[in-house]
MIKE-156130 format. One record per residue: residue in one letter; x, y negated, z negated of N, C-alpha, C in turn. Coordinates in steps of 0.001 Angstrom, whole numbers, plus 500000, padded with zeros to 6 digits. Example, Ala and Ser with C-alpha at 12.3 -4.5 7.8 and 13.67 -1.06 7.14 Angstrom:
2
a513190505690492200512300504500492200513200503300492200s512850502250492920513670501060492860512900499970492130
REM end
This chain:
364
x331971779090518810331252780223518206332138780888517167x331644781033515966332426781633514898332537783128515066x333559783700514415333791785143514516332626785951513961x331855785324513058330759786056512423329508786105513283x329525785456514430328302785373515215328467785853516653x329506786616516952329621787077518331329023788475518491x328953788920519727328302790192520037328999791388519411x330264791238519074331064792398518668331392792389517173x330691791561516431330836791543514984329892792561514366x330345793378513439329439794333512791328281793628512093x327174794356511954325994793811511300325259794959510607x324634794669509498323904795700508756322421795648509093x321865796820509394320423797002509600319973798035508583x319273797593507544318925798526506486320190799153505928x320249800491505845321443801154505311322539801359506349x322289800957507592323223801238508685324150800060508937x325420800344509051326405799347509460326645799538510955x326203798579511757326349798676513212327659798024513631x328402798641514562329698798098514940329620796886515864x328460796648516439328263795477517289326784795106517271x326463793983517907325098793448517870324367793660519189x324787794659519930324208794970521237323275796166521074x322007795968521389320986796996521206320502797468522566x320373798783522716319790799348523937318278799350523801x317623798690524731316174798526524702315446799852524923x314266800004524322313412801130524699312944800950526138x313203801961526967312842801873528390312243803186528856x311034803116529378310351804293529897311120804853531089x311437806164531062312169806781532172311470808030532719x310501808588532030309642809680532526310465810892532960x311273811421532061312109812569532416312086813671531350x311012813742530587310877814834529626310449816112530342x310650817237529661310236818531530200308746818760529958x308264819937530395306876820295530130306622820273528624x305403819922528262305090819816526855305631818557526219x306127817622527052306669816350526567307842816575525610x308613817632525882309806817947525094311015817251525732x311831816546524958313021815912525528313886816915526288x314355816498527445315107817373528342316600817275528089x317339818230528677318799818200528551319386816960529208x318778816491530294319318815278530921319097814066530012x318053814091529184317875813016528208318979813037527170x319450814224526798320571814334525868321782813611526448x322089813880527716323248813250528359323061811739528476x321869811328528861321576809909529090321810809083527832x321249809517526734321398808739525506322821808809524954x323445809979525025324815810096524517325776809211525298x325551809055526594326412808202527405326387806746526923x325322806350526254325115804952525869325278804730524368x325959805674523707326068805652522245326965804540521715x327678803818522585328498802706522097327658801493521727x326373801481522076325483800408521629325478800362520106x325328799172519560325200799073518116324027799887517616x322940799865518379321749800646518080321066800996519380x320626802249519497319766802686520587318345802779520051x317392802213520798315976802440520528315438803261521695x314853804414521400314422805302522473313265804704523273x313033805321524400311820805039525166310583805327524312x309459804737524691308223804947523962307872806420523862x307591806867522646307386808282522336306042808416521624x305117809166522212303768809181521650303696810042520391x302977809526519367302898810226518091301776811257518016x301013811397519098299916812357519122299554812638520574x298901813776520858298496814051522239297612812953522826x296772812316522004295895811251522497296643809936522708x297883809875522273298670808661522461299467808629523747x299391809702524510300182809814525745299676808833526803x300637808240527558300246807294528587300916807492529925x301778808527530053302543808714531286302566810189531684x303156810465532830303166811834533350304172812730532646x305391812263532401306407813099531751307130812325530648x306386811800529678307039811092528572307408812055527461x308345811695526603308601812511525424307569812228524336x307270813245523548306396813079522401307143813384521114x306469813135519996307007813524518697305826813848517780x305140814945518144303993815360517332303965816862517089x305048817569517467305136818984517114306602819373516922x306802820561516397308160820996516047309044821170517272x308479821611518393309282821805519603309834820472520097x309009819440520072309481818118520481310545817599519516x310346817822518220311350817387517240312678818091517478x312620819392517817313852820138518095314542819605519342x313752819222520349314335818623521547314994817298521251x314330816476520446314927815199520057316173815400519204x316207816493518415317379816741517569318634816908518414x318495817502519579319647817621520481320133816240520927x319173815344521157319530813979521554320257813267520417x319656813288519230320262812547518113321609813134517706x321733814460517760323024815068517442324100814596518417x323735814511519704324709814080520712325078812611520532x324091811775520225324362810352519992325239810172518756x324917810889517693325725810771516471327151811294516687x327275812379517436328606812926517710329463811935518492x328795811090519286329511810070520057329657808762519277x329254808769518008329449807598517164328308806613517141x327142807008517675326034806065517787324996806186516702x324014805295516774322864805264515875321616805111516730x320497805754516326319331805805517209318035805812516410x317126804898516783315766804846516256314825805375517341x313753806010516939312724806426517881311617805378517894x311204804987519085310073804067519209308782804867519330x307882804669518381306590805359518394305589804486519140x305037805032520234304188804262521136302910805031521433x301812804583520855300492805135521173299910804277522280x299627804887523430299187804111524592297787803546524429x296943804189523608295578803698523491294883803678524839x294344802523525216293584802420526468294476802414527708x295796802265527524296709802246528666297079803687529004x296076804462529336296221805882529621295109806298530566x294926807612530714293916808139531637293492809508531146x292243809837531347291719811114530847292479812311531394x293043812205532598293773813336533177295063813638532432x295533812709531584296756812899530812296481813364529391x295214813422529012294850813611527611294174814962527380x294185815463526156293604816779525858292124816840526220x291748817903526936290350818090527312289808817005528208x290705816286528877290318815161529738289433814157528980x289763813952527712289040812982526893289347811571527373x288408810677527188288664809279527504289714808717526553x290549807802527020291467807114526109290694806408525001x291357806216523864290729805523522743291341804137522582x290565803241521982290974801853521827290119801231520730x290452800008520308289593799358519323288198799060519855x288113798761521167286835798432521783286790799016523194x285591799156523714285395799746525047285619798687526119x286863798239526229287257797223527209288391797797528036x288203797885529341289202798508530213290328797543530569x291485798119530878292601797362531439292342797182532929x292649796036533473292544795835534911293660796584535623x293386797046536844294432797663537641294385799175537625x295540799791537886295603801245538045296768801823537274x296735803141537113297731803870536347298217805056537166x299474805450536975300020806622537644299590807885536891x299011808828537622298626810111537056299291811221537871x299068812477537487299611813589538260298970813680539648x297800813095539795297116813112541086297337811829541883x298244810982541424298494809711542087297899808562541301x297829807396541911297294806235541217295791806375541030x295316805904539870293890805936539570293538804669538796x292310804183538935291909802999538161291906803318536668x292252802338535864292099802509534425290630802753534099x290396803640533126289039803948532706288641803062531521x287348802899531333286882802216530140287087803140528948x287860802724527950288172803613526828286977803773525892x287094804754525024286101804953523973286553804188522728x285650803394522171285982802651520960286082803613519782x287164803513519037287336804326517839286304803951516784x285709804950516174284856804701515019285744804346513818x285198803568512911285995803143511758286518804332510962x285702805390510866286152806537510065287145807427510795x287429807134512077288462807856512825289841807226512665x289883805968512315291144805229512328292151805782511328x291748806170510106292745806754509205293451807975509777x292769808759510612293407809921511225294464809501512242x294233808391512926295236807880513868296458807396513095x296232806707511994297351806279511139298121807493510642x297399808562510306298048809783509825298895810431510911x298509810257512164299335810790513261300682810074513315x300677808775513120301944808042513037302764808545511842x302104808783510729302811809271509548303491810605509848x302773811499510516303327812808510861304520812646511808x304416811725512758305547811486513666306762810986512897x306539810142511892307651809669511073308291810819510313x307463811743509816308007812917509137308839813754510097x308340813932511314309087814696512309310360813974512733x310371812640512631311577811899513010312742812235512083x312447812645510855313505813062509937314091814390510402x313211815350510707313679816639511225314436816468512534x314028815469513329314666815227514624315988814479514496x316335814021513295317637813401513080317721811925513390x316586811254513556316626809827513863317044809008512647x317763807926512909318181807026511850317046806137511361x315974806048512133314828805250511754313780805291512844x312704804534512636311598804494513589311234803047513880x310764802818515100310240801507515484308796801676515926x307923800820515418306533800797515870306433799888517079x305933800432518183305688799628519377304334798951519206x304385797655518913303164796874518708303120795720519708x303637795986520926303721794955521961303122795474523266x303117794615524265302787794901525671301566795797525863x300568795586525058299264796178525331299019797566524807x299920798122523987299671799458523442298817799347522168x298487800467521549297370800495520615297431799450519504x298532799299518759298526798248517741298279796860518325x298839796600519491298633795326520166297168795158520578x296524796267520982295105796219521355294242795810520161x294595796285518968293886795862517768294201794404517425x295429793974517700295909792678517233295239791507517936x294952791631519234294564790465520027293065790439520312x292559789242520525291120789048520693290590789616522003x291424789669523039290932790118524338290517791572524372x291166792419523574290858793850523588290190794324522308x290094793471521308289455793837520038288179793018519874x287056793667520118285743793018519980284995793533518756x285699794145517841285064794784516699284503793750515715x283478794175514984282876793331513959283058793929512568x283868795001512469284073795650511179285398795179510565x285920795962509620287125795552508896288375795546509767x288305796129510971289453796182511873289335795178513024x288454794201512895288281793225513959287877791874513418x287501790990514331287030789672513934288158788733513579x288367788499512308289391787568511841290786788091512140x291782787218512031293160787654512240293554788673511178x292998788566509992293272789565508967292757790938509396x291540790975509922290984792241510375291740792819511552x292111791956512502292810792437513689294227792898513374x294812792411512288296162792825511881296151794101511045x294977794506510594294900795589509608295490796890510128x295176797270511373295670798548511888297194798565511921x297790797517512478299256797455512548299868797574511163x299333796858510200299898796872508856299700798218508173x298584798893508441298380800229507863299371801232508447x299650801117509750300635802016510360302022801739509793x302390800473509694303692800122509116303811800672507703x302763800549506913302790801072505552303030802578505547x302378803291506465302564804740506548303995805086506932x304559804369507895305939804629508314306914804346507177x306661803261506454307538802913505330307439803936504207x306254804474503985306085805496502953306977806704503232x307118807029504518307885808218504903309380807915504995x309734806856505696311142806604506012311804805585505090x311013804830504336311568803688503612311563802477504523x311186801324503989311033800139504828312309799787505579x313474800055504972314730799649505606315139800553506759x314314801542507070314532802359508272313356802248509249x312588801180509119311425800943509981311557799574510630x311406799540511954311355798285512696310027798170513408x309755797000513960308525796780514721308839795877515900x308248796195517050308398795357518240307095794638518535x307195793321518738306058792501519127306480791610520291x305494791123521053305767790211522163304636789186522216x304632788253521278303512787317521147303243786515522412x301989786525522837301556785657523920301736786179525319x302399787320525485302564787870526827301364788738527188x301018788769528467299748789364528884299897790681529630x301021791366529437301210792672530057300094793616529598x299541794374530550298435795292530263297227794566529658x296939793381530189295764792607529769295772792305528274x296918791873527778297050791547526357296753790064526159x295485789723526125295088788327526004294635788015524581x294984786807524119294574786384522784294185784917522832x293145784564522073292674783180522074293692782217521484x294467782681520502295461781820519846296641782688519412x297505783070520357298582784001520012299547783465518957x299774782167518919300681781627517896300119781868516503x298828781611516319298206781839515011298153783326514682x297850784157515684297758785602515471299086786164514983x300181785749515610301463786364515296302190785699514134x301935784448513875302516783884512661301878784546511437x300576784845511518299931785565510412300561786943510226x300709787686511330301265789033511228302671788996510644x303507788103511134304896788069510678304987787623509225x304115786748508795304100786391507366303758787606506501x302931788498507007302599789716506279303754790725506315x304504790731507412305621791666507550306851791227506761x307047789924506631308295789392506065308653789977504706x307704790088503756308109790574502427308341792072502330x308108792815503401308176794274503324309607794809503309x310576794011503740311965794476503772312243795454504900x311617795227506058311827796112507204313262796024507720x313647797039508489314982797048509086315171795858510020x314117795535510781314222794418511722312855794095512323x312810792912512927311695792467513756312236792314515172x311673793055516107312111793090517506311134792217518295x311610791080518783310731790089519402311059789948520883x310058790204521714310212790020523154309812788618523560x310629787999524403310173786741524985310463786694526476x310311787875527115310187787903528570308817788484528875x308439788464530145307098788912530504307116790278531179x308095791101530867308116792430531451308573792410532905x309579791588533194310132791496534548309033791268535583x308276790209535382307297789816536386305895790303536113x305727791160535114304384791635534788303781790738533715x302581790264533962301927789417532981302442787994533032x301935787179532126302332785779532069302915785472530698x303689784400530638304373784021529409303545783008528635x303747782930527313303027781950526500303655780568526626x302959779534526143303507778173526199304443777873525035x305040778909524462305989778732523361307002779859523445x308142779666522797309134780730522722308892781519521440x308514782807521532308163783557520326309281783634519292x310522783721519731311621783808518769311720782521517965x311638781389518646311740780115517935310521779882517038x309364780409517449308165780305516614308318781097515322x308901782297515429308890783225514304310161783203513462x311265782722513992312525782729513246312403782069511863x311702780934511746311609780322510412310752781120509423x309960782050509939309024782781509085309549784135508637x310644784590509237311100785963508987312532785945508477x312724786471507288314040786409506635314958787567507007x314406788633507569315220789779507924315839789633509300x316567790669509744317191790623511058316159790542512182x316438789697513162315611789593514363316402790088515556x315799791023516300316331791491517572315613790728518669x316370790063519532315774789301520616315961789997521941x314885790083522729314963790650524074314334789662525040x314987789481526201314436788528527152315370788210528292x315908789232528966316756788999530129318080788337529798x318649788673528643319923788082528240321074788537529134x322027787644529311323350787982529830324316787948528653x325558788349528895326538788260527827326684786839527318x326677785877528228326868784475527843325672783943527074x324451784198527567323275783666526875323057784381525541x323454785646525467323375786364524196324307785729523169x325524785409523595326487784787522676325974783442522181x325340782696523071324802781391522684323674781538521667x322795782490521894321670782708520974322164783150519603x323182784009519576323749784445518303324426783287517578x325191782502518304325917781390517686324959780372517092x323798780210517732322812779249517248321970779805516108x322141781088515798321360781698514735319927781995515118x319625781970516410318249782232516849317908783708516718x318902784575516909318724786019516775319916786582516017x319744787814515518320835788503514823321443789615515661x320656790167516564321115791174517521320408790899518838x321031791351519931320485791087521258320203792412521957x319007792509522523318543793738523169318728793619524677x319402794621525246319615794674526695318858795869527259x318152795649528367317377796704528983318017797236530245x317620796713531371318067797245532657319587797332532805x320362796375532279321815796552532391322316797857531785x321642798381530763322057799652530172321737800837531086x320764800677531975320444801774532894321638802070533791x322210801038534379323268801232535368324671801060534804x324775800749533521326077800570532879326092801315531553x326355802613531569326363803363530309327369802822529308x328412802157529809329425801542528951329241800022528907x327996799586528826327701798151528849328472797397527770x328612797978526597329300797296525505330732796949525913x331435797902526487332816797651526901332880796651528046x331957796733528981331954795777530094331733794350529589x330827794191528626330621792867528057331851792414527275x332503793350526621333682793005525814334815792458526682x335040793084527828336182792685528667335772791744529796x334468791429529892334013790534530943334001791172532319x333838792484532378333831793184533661332500792976534381x332542793142535680331323793045536493330376794185536122x329078793892536115328080794919535826327638795600537101x327458796909537021326966797672538165325480797385538371x325031797300539619323605797052539869322769798308539644x321506798111539279320602799241539095319779799483540343x319194800655540429318333801033541544316919801212541011x316033800284541342314674800328540802313912801578541236x314329802176542347313612803352542861313826804595542008x314816804549541113315088805714540263314752805469538804x314040804393538528313713804083537133312822805152536508x311793805581537240310744806402536637310692807788537269x310984808806536473310916810175536967312114810531537828x312173811811538222313265812263539064314278813085538292x315465813214538906316517814051538333317626813180537755x318862813659537816319990812912537251320355811680538076x319976811666539352320325810525540197319647809259539669x320454808221539458319926806979538912319607807063537435x320090808125536799319802808333535383321092808584534609x321755809679534908323004809999534203324231809939535111x324069809510536373325212809531537289325822808155537547x325433807136536788326125805847536881327489805978536204x328576805631536896329909805847536302330255804769535271x331047805163534298331631804216533370332745803445534073x333162802359533469334121801457534101335399802170534468x335947803000533576337201803690533853337065804629535036x335884805235535182335665806159536301335413805428537593x334851804208537471334485803470538674335692802860539358x336776802665538599337977802022539163338873803035539856
REM end
């Protein structure tokens, strides 16, 4: 493996020079304060992990109707932006870089989480199978309300406003969550998009919403500060498509000339949720995309090094290992044992299982 292709070689993402190729994955942790304002414990959590080449935040809804969880952070008002500013200031003070992931849940939500107990919105009135966690406990997913064509520009404008607030919040850039069954993904795939208008039908129509949102984000932040996450062919949250390879090669061909900061490609199935496609999405898309590719898929230090050396990815995204190893970068650098995580503390709660995992120097 050459010196130019290891985990600890600097790499440029848009205008940012990253000191290593280790990315902290966006991971839902459900620890925001009332009003979906980032909490003080979130400030500590992200700052502890600032040695990552890049941090991508947990999914952050760009509008009240985009909310999908009980205590997620939002980015649709000034109070939330001020809360995020504390996070970004702390990460920057510790030498890090941080993008916010904008995640509109669409149909992966529940009326009890939304303004006026409104039904979730989606491209079509097709429900997700299974149940969702609400403040009253688990509840079946509801059949969403299909967005009217003349409502869609307002949803795109909500993403635009979130991008504007991301500047006030101090983020280095934004990532569009267009994977694992959230709103752009719902428009993208045939299983959840039954529309017959300009936002449905052909792959061009089904890609239109995602591309309009990307255009809005680029207008605000500049393309080189905008990334996008996709997970072609995985069925998390009932993300089914008749021909996922054709759907996503079309989308990536449209994204390639835009000069985005990166393409974030998932090729795991969400740790046991959903099923995997009969192809490797990274290998499918690598020949089509000239910009940096972030690969996520249960990497270890060794498999990450192999993928980088082979040129399959440019940066490697780590998820759960970052939960229990705030100094994951240093542990990978010296080959130290990784601390195990506790799945019971992933979602919600206090500092336990969140900010109390010790760094290597403290653990010895």
